[in-house]
LOGU-449791 format. One record per residue (C-alpha): residue in three letters; z, x negated, y negated. Coordinates in pm, whole numbers, always signed. Layout:
code;z;x;y
ALA;Z;X;Y $
...
END
This chain:
code;z;x;y
MET;-1321;+3094;+7318 $
ALA;-1371;+3479;+7276 $
VAL;-1692;+3655;+7381 $
MET;-1810;+3855;+7068 $
ASN;-2109;+4038;+6940 $
MET;-2223;+3998;+6591 $
VAL;-2015;+4282;+6446 $
GLN;-1699;+4125;+6587 $
ALA;-1797;+3771;+6480 $
ILE;-1859;+3881;+6127 $
ASN;-1544;+4072;+6121 $
SER;-1356;+3755;+6258 $
ALA;-1518;+3535;+5972 $
LEU;-1406;+3791;+5702 $
ALA;-1055;+3832;+5834 $
LEU;-1006;+3451;+5858 $
GLU;-1134;+3384;+5516 $
MET;-934;+3656;+5362 $
ALA;-624;+3507;+5539 $
LEU;-695;+3143;+5419 $
ASP;-803;+3240;+5052 $
ASP;-645;+3524;+4861 $
ARG;-939;+3494;+4620 $
VAL;-1162;+3654;+4894 $
LEU;-1194;+4030;+4879 $
LEU;-1436;+4304;+4991 $
LEU;-1597;+4577;+4812 $
GLY;-1864;+4837;+4887 $
GLU;-1924;+5204;+5009 $
ASP;-1681;+5294;+5291 $
VAL;-1590;+4931;+5358 $
GLY;-1212;+5025;+5367 $
ARG;-1111;+5358;+5519 $
ASP;-1421;+5392;+5751 $
GLY;-1466;+5011;+5818 $
GLY;-1833;+5001;+5678 $
VAL;-2140;+5188;+5799 $
PHE;-2144;+4981;+6113 $
ARG;-1764;+4911;+6145 $
VAL;-1799;+4555;+6054 $
SER;-1491;+4566;+5815 $
GLU;-1292;+4773;+6054 $
GLY;-922;+4697;+6045 $
LEU;-924;+4488;+5724 $
LEU;-794;+4757;+5486 $
GLU;-483;+4796;+5707 $
ARG;-430;+4427;+5713 $
PHE;-510;+4319;+5352 $
GLY;-458;+4639;+5152 $
ALA;-676;+4847;+4906 $
GLU;-654;+4577;+4640 $
ARG;-867;+4348;+4847 $
VAL;-1079;+4598;+5059 $
ILE;-1218;+4819;+4798 $
ASP;-1412;+5131;+4864 $
THR;-1652;+5186;+4575 $
PRO;-1866;+5473;+4428 $
LEU;-2211;+5514;+4561 $
SER;-2370;+5280;+4314 $
GLU;-2527;+4942;+4431 $
SER;-2587;+4821;+4071 $
ALA;-2208;+4876;+4004 $
ILE;-2109;+4705;+4327 $
VAL;-2295;+4388;+4263 $
GLY;-2222;+4392;+3884 $
ALA;-1846;+4430;+3959 $
ALA;-1873;+4137;+4214 $
ILE;-2051;+3917;+3958 $
GLY;-1770;+3968;+3710 $
MET;-1515;+3894;+3968 $
ALA;-1693;+3579;+4083 $
ALA;-1740;+3457;+3730 $
TYR;-1362;+3463;+3670 $
GLY;-1249;+3298;+3984 $
LEU;-1256;+3534;+4279 $
ARG;-1465;+3519;+4583 $
PRO;-1612;+3868;+4638 $
VAL;-1805;+3984;+4942 $
ALA;-2003;+4296;+4853 $
GLU;-2153;+4520;+5118 $
ILE;-2470;+4706;+5055 $
GLN;-2519;+4956;+5341 $
PHE;-2892;+4877;+5403 $
MET;-3134;+4635;+5249 $
GLY;-3349;+4906;+5113 $
PHE;-3051;+4998;+4882 $
THR;-3041;+4644;+4739 $
TYR;-3331;+4723;+4528 $
ALA;-3102;+4936;+4306 $
ALA;-2902;+4603;+4241 $
MET;-3203;+4375;+4176 $
ASP;-3131;+4366;+3809 $
GLN;-2774;+4247;+3860 $
LEU;-2875;+3988;+4130 $
PHE;-3191;+3849;+3939 $
THR;-3084;+3895;+3581 $
HIS;-2726;+3782;+3614 $
ALA;-2600;+3637;+3948 $
ALA;-2897;+3397;+3984 $
ARG;-2894;+3291;+3625 $
LEU;-2525;+3249;+3547 $
ARG;-2485;+2884;+3613 $
SER;-2800;+2791;+3418 $
ARG;-2730;+3034;+3133 $
SER;-2369;+2918;+3084 $
ARG;-2475;+2549;+3125 $
GLY;-2234;+2519;+3419 $
ARG;-1944;+2682;+3246 $
PHE;-1952;+2980;+3490 $
THR;-2070;+3014;+3844 $
SER;-2121;+3316;+4074 $
PRO;-1967;+3241;+4407 $
LEU;-2023;+3584;+4560 $
VAL;-2182;+3701;+4890 $
VAL;-2396;+4014;+4922 $
ARG;-2393;+4120;+5294 $
THR;-2649;+4384;+5397 $
PRO;-2794;+4494;+5739 $
TYR;-3177;+4449;+5737 $
GLY;-3479;+4480;+5962 $
GLY;-3623;+4728;+6213 $
GLY;-3574;+4800;+6566 $
ILE;-3321;+5088;+6523 $
LYS;-3550;+5378;+6464 $
ALA;-3384;+5478;+6126 $
PRO;-3533;+5657;+5831 $
GLU;-3693;+5527;+5521 $
LEU;-3529;+5241;+5331 $
HIS;-3300;+5179;+5628 $
GLU;-3513;+4911;+5809 $
GLU;-3659;+4702;+5517 $
SER;-3743;+4332;+5572 $
SER;-3809;+4223;+5210 $
GLU;-3637;+3885;+5234 $
ALA;-3940;+3705;+5053 $
ILE;-3870;+3886;+4737 $
PHE;-3514;+3733;+4720 $
CYS;-3639;+3383;+4835 $
HIS;-3876;+3379;+4533 $
MET;-3576;+3402;+4282 $
PRO;-3424;+3055;+4213 $
GLY;-3041;+3056;+4208 $
ILE;-2990;+3278;+4508 $
LYS;-2959;+3146;+4862 $
VAL;-3077;+3367;+5148 $
VAL;-2923;+3338;+5494 $
VAL;-3007;+3522;+5822 $
PRO;-2816;+3464;+6139 $
SER;-2970;+3518;+6487 $
GLY;-2669;+3561;+6695 $
PRO;-2277;+3604;+6684 $
TYR;-2193;+3216;+6682 $
CYS;-2407;+3139;+6377 $
ALA;-2322;+3465;+6211 $
LYS;-1955;+3379;+6194 $
GLY;-2021;+3002;+6084 $
LEU;-2291;+3098;+5825 $
LEU;-2079;+3360;+5664 $
THR;-1782;+3135;+5641 $
ALA;-2011;+2869;+5466 $
ALA;-2156;+3135;+5240 $
ILE;-1822;+3264;+5121 $
ARG;-1711;+2910;+5044 $
ASP;-2038;+2832;+4870 $
PRO;-2013;+2801;+4485 $
ASP;-2347;+3006;+4423 $
PRO;-2465;+3353;+4512 $
VAL;-2577;+3411;+4880 $
LEU;-2758;+3716;+5016 $
PHE;-2645;+3738;+5370 $
LEU;-2886;+3953;+5578 $
GLU;-2750;+4085;+5910 $
PRO;-3017;+4188;+6160 $
THR;-2912;+4547;+6230 $
ARG;-3076;+4545;+6583 $
LEU;-2873;+4233;+6679 $
TYR;-2530;+4383;+6580 $
ARG;-2429;+4486;+6937 $
LEU;-2729;+4354;+7130 $
ILE;-2618;+3993;+7191 $
LYS;-2265;+3859;+7296 $
GLU;-2182;+3481;+7283 $
GLU;-1871;+3267;+7297 $
VAL;-1739;+3235;+6949 $
PRO;-1433;+3030;+6841 $
GLU;-1152;+3238;+6715 $
SER;-1062;+2966;+6465 $
ASP;-1281;+2913;+6159 $
TYR;-1577;+2668;+6154 $
LEU;-1894;+2623;+5955 $
VAL;-2264;+2651;+6031 $
PRO;-2420;+2461;+5727 $
MET;-2653;+2648;+5514 $
GLY;-3001;+2504;+5453 $
LYS;-3029;+2358;+5816 $
ALA;-3247;+2521;+6086 $
ARG;-3181;+2478;+6462 $
VAL;-3406;+2404;+6736 $
ALA;-3354;+2714;+6967 $
ARG;-3587;+2587;+7237 $
GLN;-3754;+2265;+7291 $
GLY;-4124;+2214;+7363 $
GLY;-4408;+1979;+7305 $
SER;-4731;+2186;+7257 $
VAL;-4672;+2444;+6983 $
THR;-4412;+2514;+6726 $
VAL;-4302;+2880;+6669 $
VAL;-4095;+2936;+6355 $
SER;-3899;+3253;+6313 $
TRP;-3551;+3396;+6213 $
GLY;-3327;+3703;+6256 $
SER;-3400;+3941;+6521 $
MET;-3757;+3824;+6582 $
LEU;-3601;+3514;+6744 $
ASP;-3494;+3710;+7045 $
THR;-3857;+3846;+7072 $
VAL;-4006;+3505;+7044 $
LEU;-3794;+3349;+7300 $
LYS;-3918;+3629;+7540 $
ALA;-4271;+3561;+7429 $
VAL;-4277;+3196;+7503 $
GLU;-4140;+3204;+7852 $
GLY;-4353;+2996;+8072 $
ARG;-4516;+2818;+7779 $
ASP;-4466;+2468;+7641 $
ALA;-4346;+2595;+7303 $
GLU;-4076;+2473;+7065 $
VAL;-3890;+2748;+6881 $
ILE;-3729;+2677;+6534 $
ASP;-3467;+2929;+6410 $
LEU;-3469;+2888;+6029 $
LEU;-3120;+3043;+5977 $
THR;-3141;+2977;+5592 $
LEU;-3449;+3116;+5428 $
SER;-3392;+2983;+5096 $
PRO;-3391;+2692;+5084 $
PHE;-3549;+2654;+5422 $
ASP;-3516;+2338;+5635 $
VAL;-3855;+2171;+5554 $
GLU;-3753;+1855;+5733 $
THR;-3681;+2023;+6071 $
VAL;-3998;+2231;+6056 $
LEU;-4221;+1929;+5976 $
ALA;-4056;+1701;+6236 $
SER;-4152;+1978;+6504 $
VAL;-4501;+2016;+6363 $
ALA;-4548;+1633;+6386 $
ARG;-4462;+1664;+6764 $
THR;-4659;+1973;+6855 $
GLY;-4953;+1979;+6605 $
ARG;-4975;+2364;+6635 $
VAL;-4770;+2631;+6453 $
VAL;-4721;+3002;+6490 $
ILE;-4487;+3173;+6220 $
VAL;-4333;+3505;+6315 $
HIS;-4156;+3752;+6089 $
GLU;-4120;+4128;+6086 $
ALA;-4186;+4153;+5712 $
VAL;-4527;+4247;+5603 $
LEU;-4777;+3962;+5616 $
SER;-4899;+3927;+5257 $
CYS;-4678;+3710;+5043 $
GLY;-4422;+3695;+5322 $
LEU;-4202;+3396;+5381 $
GLY;-4441;+3283;+5641 $
ALA;-4711;+3204;+5375 $
GLU;-4472;+2979;+5192 $
ILE;-4381;+2791;+5533 $
ALA;-4753;+2767;+5599 $
ALA;-4833;+2634;+5263 $
THR;-4558;+2362;+5288 $
ILE;-4689;+2253;+5621 $
ALA;-5042;+2240;+5495 $
GLU;-4923;+2030;+5191 $
GLU;-4688;+1792;+5374 $
GLY;-4797;+1792;+5742 $
ILE;-5166;+1885;+5752 $
LEU;-5254;+1558;+5915 $
HIS;-5051;+1654;+6210 $
LEU;-5232;+1982;+6274 $
ARG;-5470;+2020;+6561 $
ALA;-5535;+2392;+6496 $
PRO;-5500;+2640;+6217 $
ILE;-5162;+2790;+6142 $
ILE;-5123;+3153;+6274 $
ARG;-4890;+3398;+6136 $
VAL;-4773;+3700;+6328 $
ALA;-4619;+3970;+6104 $
ALA;-4610;+4340;+6011 $
PRO;-4915;+4504;+5864 $
ASP;-4914;+4548;+5489 $
VAL;-4787;+4904;+5489 $
THR;-4449;+5068;+5445 $
MET;-4222;+5075;+5762 $
PRO;-4337;+5387;+5945 $
MET;-4132;+5671;+6085 $
PRO;-3959;+5586;+6430 $
ARG;-4236;+5692;+6671 $
LEU;-4476;+5430;+6521 $
GLU;-4205;+5141;+6487 $
GLY;-4321;+4989;+6824 $
ARG;-4678;+4947;+6686 $
TYR;-4568;+4807;+6349 $
LEU;-4309;+4525;+6453 $
PRO;-4447;+4207;+6621 $
ASP;-4372;+4227;+6991 $
ALA;-4369;+3964;+7278 $
ALA;-4728;+4042;+7372 $
ARG;-4876;+3974;+7032 $
ILE;-4671;+3650;+6989 $
GLY;-4779;+3537;+7330 $
ARG;-5140;+3592;+7244 $
ALA;-5105;+3392;+6926 $
VAL;-4939;+3104;+7118 $
ASP;-5217;+3104;+7373 $
GLN;-5482;+3106;+7114 $
LEU;-5343;+2785;+6970 $
LEU;-5299;+2624;+7296 $
GLU;-5653;+2690;+7382 $
TYR;-5791;+2580;+7050 $
END
């Protein structure tokens, strides 16, 4: 196996799928000549040519709209939006068309496209470059939302997303692009969507998280008897794995870097309350960002959940 960071693992997945299936193509701003804003698609233009690695105008709505048309007529487009904050310009295309195409056409058409975008904080970037608005997309039926937490799962999840018959929003934690290296098979493999993983076993409290927060959570629970669940797929999330862990531990902390109100943590907490309340020995605690816009870089450390905050929440439940 090769040792890869997340950028390399995603690049490997794209190259393999493009080599295996000539319906797969890339489009987005600077994905060709420049290899993408974070160089994720570097080298693919030279290998596959300008008809399959397409540099687009600066128009997120046009990028996603073109990808929907390509997907409806048999291609497997992978569209890159440079930062999650820029996906808002393409929401009409995603929500009005991509998410509804199968239902609207009564199954005559599907929309097998992937929209890749870096997301999340921790890189001290300007406004709209560090958004964590995944809950908005999870609220829309018809779109699957996936977030890898490391290189190995990034490659396997992206491969699964490209092969899926429906639209997938593939969120790539920007902070993790070059932070973590893992052994990653150079051949193709799948990490199934819709299935969480137990990142750390424990018996006294369950901590549910995803994306770059997973690394922070694992540091926070050192020395504590905590089980850590990495969701990987946010919509649909793996209810069975979460409830099974809650049944073992009886206590739950949910951690995400998105704002607290109406975040995905609220949906997870509601599901546990509806289906697993008899297992609970303490209230559910959410650790999240405050309900304000992501601040400028100097205040970022106060905004994002850190290991100390998460550790205090875990201790609070263990002492309940």
